[in-house]
VEXDREN-2710 file (C-alpha; in Angstrom, 1 decimal):
% VEXDREN-2710
k/r/px/py/pz
1/MET/5.0/-9.1/-28.8
2/PRO/5.2/-5.7/-27.0
3/ALA/5.3/-5.7/-23.3
4/ILE/2.1/-4.1/-21.4
5/SER/3.0/-1.5/-19.0
6/GLN/-0.3/-0.6/-17.4
7/VAL/-3.7/-2.5/-17.0
8/LYS/-6.6/-0.6/-16.0
9/SER/-7.9/-1.7/-12.3
10/GLU/-11.3/-2.9/-13.5
11/VAL/-9.5/-5.4/-15.9
12/LEU/-6.8/-6.5/-13.2
13/PHE/-8.6/-6.7/-10.1
14/PRO/-11.1/-9.4/-11.5
15/VAL/-8.2/-11.7/-12.6
16/VAL/-6.5/-11.1/-9.1
17/ILE/-9.4/-11.9/-7.3
18/GLU/-10.0/-15.2/-9.1
19/CYS/-6.1/-15.9/-8.5
20/LEU/-6.9/-15.2/-4.7
21/ASN/-10.1/-17.0/-4.4
22/SER/-8.3/-20.0/-5.9
23/GLY/-5.7/-19.9/-3.1
24/GLN/-3.0/-18.4/-5.2
25/ASN/-1.3/-15.1/-4.2
26/ALA/-1.0/-11.9/-6.8
27/LYS/1.8/-9.4/-7.2
28/ILE/1.1/-6.1/-8.5
29/THR/3.0/-2.7/-9.2
30/VAL/2.1/-0.1/-6.8
31/THR/0.3/2.9/-8.7
32/GLY/-0.6/6.1/-7.1
33/ASN/1.0/8.0/-4.3
34/SER/-1.8/7.5/-1.4
35/MET/1.0/5.0/0.4
36/LEU/4.1/7.4/0.5
37/PRO/6.8/7.1/2.0
38/PHE/6.1/3.4/2.4
39/LEU/5.1/2.5/-0.9
40/ARG/6.1/4.2/-4.0
41/GLU/4.6/4.4/-7.3
42/PHE/5.6/2.4/-10.1
43/LYS/8.7/1.5/-8.1
44/ASP/7.4/-0.9/-5.6
45/SER/5.3/-3.9/-5.9
46/VAL/3.4/-5.8/-3.4
47/GLU/2.1/-9.2/-3.2
48/LEU/-1.5/-9.6/-2.5
49/THR/-2.9/-12.8/-0.2
50/GLY/-6.3/-13.7/0.4
51/VAL/-7.4/-12.6/4.0
52/ARG/-10.7/-12.7/6.1
53/PHE/-11.6/-9.7/8.4
54/GLU/-11.1/-11.7/11.6
55/GLN/-7.4/-12.0/10.3
56/ILE/-6.5/-8.2/9.7
57/LYS/-5.1/-5.8/12.5
58/ARG/-4.2/-2.4/12.8
59/GLY/-1.3/-1.5/10.7
60/ASP/-1.8/-4.1/8.1
61/ILE/-2.1/-3.3/4.5
62/VAL/-5.3/-4.3/2.7
63/LEU/-6.9/-4.1/-0.8
64/ILE/-10.6/-3.4/-0.6
65/ARG/-13.1/-2.3/-3.0
66/ARG/-15.5/0.4/-2.6
67/TYR/-19.1/0.0/-3.1
68/SER/-18.5/2.5/-5.9
69/GLY/-16.5/0.0/-7.5
70/ALA/-12.9/1.5/-7.1
71/TYR/-10.2/-0.4/-5.6
72/VAL/-8.0/1.1/-3.1
73/LEU/-4.9/-0.3/-1.0
74/HIS/-4.3/1.6/2.2
75/ARG/-3.4/0.6/5.7
76/VAL/-5.6/-0.3/8.4
77/LEU/-6.0/2.3/11.1
78/LYS/-8.7/0.7/13.3
79/LYS/-10.7/-2.3/13.4
80/GLU/-14.2/-3.0/15.5
81/GLN/-16.4/-5.8/15.8
82/ASP/-18.1/-5.7/12.5
83/CYS/-16.2/-2.8/10.5
84/PHE/-13.2/-1.6/10.0
85/TYR/-11.3/2.1/9.0
86/MET/-8.4/2.7/6.9
87/VAL/-5.9/5.6/5.8
88/GLY/-3.2/6.2/3.1
89/ASP/0.0/6.5/4.5
90/ALA/0.1/10.1/2.7
91/GLN/-3.2/11.0/3.6
92/GLN/-4.7/12.4/6.9
93/TRP/-8.3/11.4/5.5
94/ILE/-10.0/8.4/7.3
95/GLU/-12.3/6.2/5.0
96/GLY/-14.7/4.0/6.7
97/PRO/-16.4/2.3/8.1
98/LEU/-15.8/-0.6/5.6
99/TYR/-17.3/-4.0/6.0
100/PRO/-15.8/-7.4/5.5
101/ASP/-17.5/-7.7/2.3
102/GLN/-15.3/-5.0/0.7
103/LEU/-12.2/-6.7/1.9
104/ILE/-10.2/-8.1/-0.7
105/ALA/-6.6/-9.1/0.1
106/LYS/-4.0/-8.3/2.7
107/VAL/-0.2/-7.3/1.5
108/PRO/2.3/-9.9/3.4
109/ARG/5.4/-8.7/1.3
110/VAL/6.6/-5.9/-0.4
111/TRP/9.4/-5.6/-3.3
112/ARG/11.6/-2.6/-3.8
113/LYS/14.5/-2.9/-6.1
114/GLY/14.5/-6.6/-6.3
115/LYS/14.4/-7.1/-2.5
116/GLU/11.6/-8.6/-0.4
117/ILE/10.5/-6.5/2.6
118/ASP/8.4/-9.0/4.9
119/CYS/5.3/-6.8/6.2
120/GLU/5.4/-8.9/9.5
121/SER/9.1/-8.2/10.2
122/PHE/9.9/-6.2/13.4
123/LEU/11.0/-3.1/11.6
124/TRP/8.5/-2.8/9.3
125/LYS/5.7/-3.5/12.1
126/ILE/7.1/-0.9/14.5
127/LEU/7.5/2.0/11.5
128/SER/4.0/1.4/10.2
129/LEU/2.5/1.8/14.0
130/ILE/4.5/4.8/14.4
131/TRP/3.5/6.5/11.5
132/LEU/0.0/5.7/11.9
133/ARG/0.2/7.5/15.3
134/LEU/1.9/10.5/13.4
135/ARG/-1.1/11.1/11.4
136/ILE/-1.7/14.7/11.9
137/PHE/2.0/15.6/11.3
138/ARG/2.4/13.7/7.9
139/ARG/1.8/16.8/5.7
140/LYS/4.9/18.5/7.1
141/MET/6.9/15.1/7.3
142/LEU/6.3/14.4/3.5
143/ARG/7.3/17.7/2.7
144/VAL/10.5/17.1/4.2
145/TYR/10.9/13.9/2.7
146/PHE/10.2/15.6/-0.8
147/ILE/12.7/18.1/-0.1
148/LEU/15.3/15.3/0.8
149/SER/14.8/13.1/-2.1
150/LYS/15.1/16.3/-4.4
151/ILE/18.5/17.0/-2.8
152/LYS/19.3/13.5/-2.8
153/LEU/18.4/13.2/-6.7
154/LYS/20.4/16.4/-7.8
155/LEU/23.9/15.0/-5.6
156/THR/23.3/11.6/-7.4
157/ARG/23.0/13.5/-10.9
158/GLY/26.1/15.5/-9.7
159/VAL/28.1/12.5/-9.0
160/THR/27.2/10.7/-12.1
161/THR/27.6/13.7/-14.5
162/GLY/30.6/15.6/-12.7
END
């Protein structure tokens, strides 16, 4: 039986929500580049856990469902008494207000190259909060990130083929 490489979100997320509602966690592979450099498309996986509005805070990565039906995984920028705002790590555009009924899950852990990263670790939290503060500079910083990634790739290919 062939392995399934991709499942559309409208099929996947109802199953994920069912798991979360029964008290289980779910692990999904990241798609899209809106959370670069913290989350990388098809390379990183995230664990999703059920969460209540009262439990989220600035810097948390959360999964929401837009009223249009689209599912989005972004970082909480600001939380108010009855709503919150979020932004992708590779974006400057702020989304919101978002409401508790749109909140589906929180990301407590990330997997990269088989290694677990705790999103509550001191280093992850500090880097996340610094990145949130640098929102207006992200475009230039990401440009440097992509240039350095290309240089690293060329150097790696040169070493393995040379």
